[in-house]
C-alpha positions in Angstrom: 84.6 129.4 182.7 85.5 128.7 179.0 87.3 125.5 178.3 89.2 125.4 175.1 89.7 122.1 173.5 93.3 121.4 172.8 94.0 119.3 169.8 97.2 117.5 169.4 98.3 117.2 165.9 100.1 114.0 165.0 102.2 113.9 161.9 101.7 111.0 159.6 104.7 108.8 159.5 106.6 109.1 156.3 106.2 105.9 154.4 108.5 105.3 151.5 106.9 103.1 148.9 109.3 100.7 147.1 109.0 100.6 143.3 107.7 97.0 143.3 105.1 97.9 145.8 104.0 100.8 143.6 103.7 98.4 140.6 101.8 95.9 142.7 99.4 98.6 143.8 98.8 99.7 140.2 98.4 96.1 139.1 95.7 95.6 141.8 93.8 98.7 140.7 93.9 97.6 137.0 92.7 94.1 138.1 89.7 95.8 139.7 89.0 97.7 136.5 89.3 94.5 134.5 86.8 92.8 136.9 84.4 95.7 136.4 84.8 95.5 132.6 84.2 91.7 132.7 81.0 92.3 134.8 79.8 94.9 132.3 80.5 92.6 129.4 78.6 89.8 131.0 75.6 92.1 131.7 75.7 93.4 128.2 75.7 89.9 126.8 72.4 89.3 128.7 70.8 92.3 127.2 68.5 91.8 124.2 69.5 94.1 121.3 66.8 96.6 120.5 64.7 95.8 117.5 65.0 99.3 116.1 68.3 101.1 116.1 71.2 99.0 117.3 73.7 101.9 117.1 73.8 102.6 120.9 73.8 98.9 121.8 76.6 98.2 119.4 78.6 101.2 120.6 78.2 100.0 124.2 79.5 96.6 123.3 82.4 98.1 121.4 83.3 100.4 124.3 83.3 97.5 126.8 85.4 95.4 124.5 87.9 98.3 124.1 88.1 98.8 127.9 88.8 95.0 128.3 91.6 95.3 125.7 93.1 98.3 127.4 93.0 96.7 130.8 94.7 93.6 129.4 97.4 95.7 127.8 97.9 97.7 131.0 98.4 94.5 133.0 100.9 93.2 130.4 102.8 96.5 130.5 102.9 96.5 134.3 104.3 93.0 134.3 106.9 94.0 131.8 107.9 97.0 133.8 108.1 95.0 137.0 110.4 92.5 135.3 112.6 95.3 134.0 112.8 96.8 137.5 113.6 93.4 139.0 116.4 93.0 136.5 117.8 96.4 137.2 117.7 95.8 141.0 119.5 92.5 140.5 122.2 94.2 138.5 122.8 96.7 141.3 123.3 94.0 143.9 
């Protein structure tokens, strides 16, 4: 006798994310990126530059520095947008 396995599909509950929650989530992700960049920067600082061509070494340092600048700018923008959203929400109340 064949027994068919019945599966019950459960729908995921609809979760509505609030705008501030979204900004906090983005901020958390950017903070993780910033931590990775800082770790890469620290590791790069421990590396001895090659005695021959430094082009790749210098490029890696420049890229890490650029990533650090970009993550800092992203965090500042997120904070600015959150403040604007808070101000807008206060005006509506």
